[in-house]
Phi, psi and omega in degrees: 000319180296324178294318178298318178299317179299316179296323182289354174266003180296120185299320181294316177299319179297318180303319182275346182083023178280132178244128175278117186271324186205141173221128169214170186308118177077013184214140174216145181222129182222157180226162181202135172257127185282127177260164179302325182283005178253007183270152173269186184290351174273354180084016177238166182302136178297138180301326178295329177294314180296320177296323178296317178298314178300320182295325178294314178297319178299314180297319180297312181297316185286337177262004186290347180270011182060035170233132178302130178232128182244133183296133172259328183202144170222117179252134181229136175240118181275133183256323181203158181283157173241149186240167177304137181094339178292141171256123181256145177237127175250131176238131179248132183238132178286127179258325175207144182230112177250182181294319184243345177225160176211149184241139184227148172250132181237129179241129177251125180236157172270181185293345177273353181092000178290139180282124178267318181205152175234132185231161171226134182230145179238135178237155168262126182263115178276157177267059184216126181288152175274310178257133180249000000 
């Protein structure tokens, strides 16, 4: 719970309106409702916005072991567009956990359950606690 509170103070997430819904070991879940000012010139959600939402869930999952984890890579594949008014949910799942690196799968869905994007993220795990 303390880790979730710490994440919800993230200024960038607050700016975008991203809310961290759940954090448990190896798992993170975040949501975002798309506003008109988040659309690209095609009238759909900007890809960077979707990547930002995925990154918040990824960060939550990868830091859930109370060890600082820093992203080394985030790969995203967009499956379908999202529109203004859509609420997106990103869930990050731990696929492998090593001493110094960990791998995560992140799935972004809309409120109907349709997959918007699928991501894979790799982190470097520091030997430093987040909460003391």
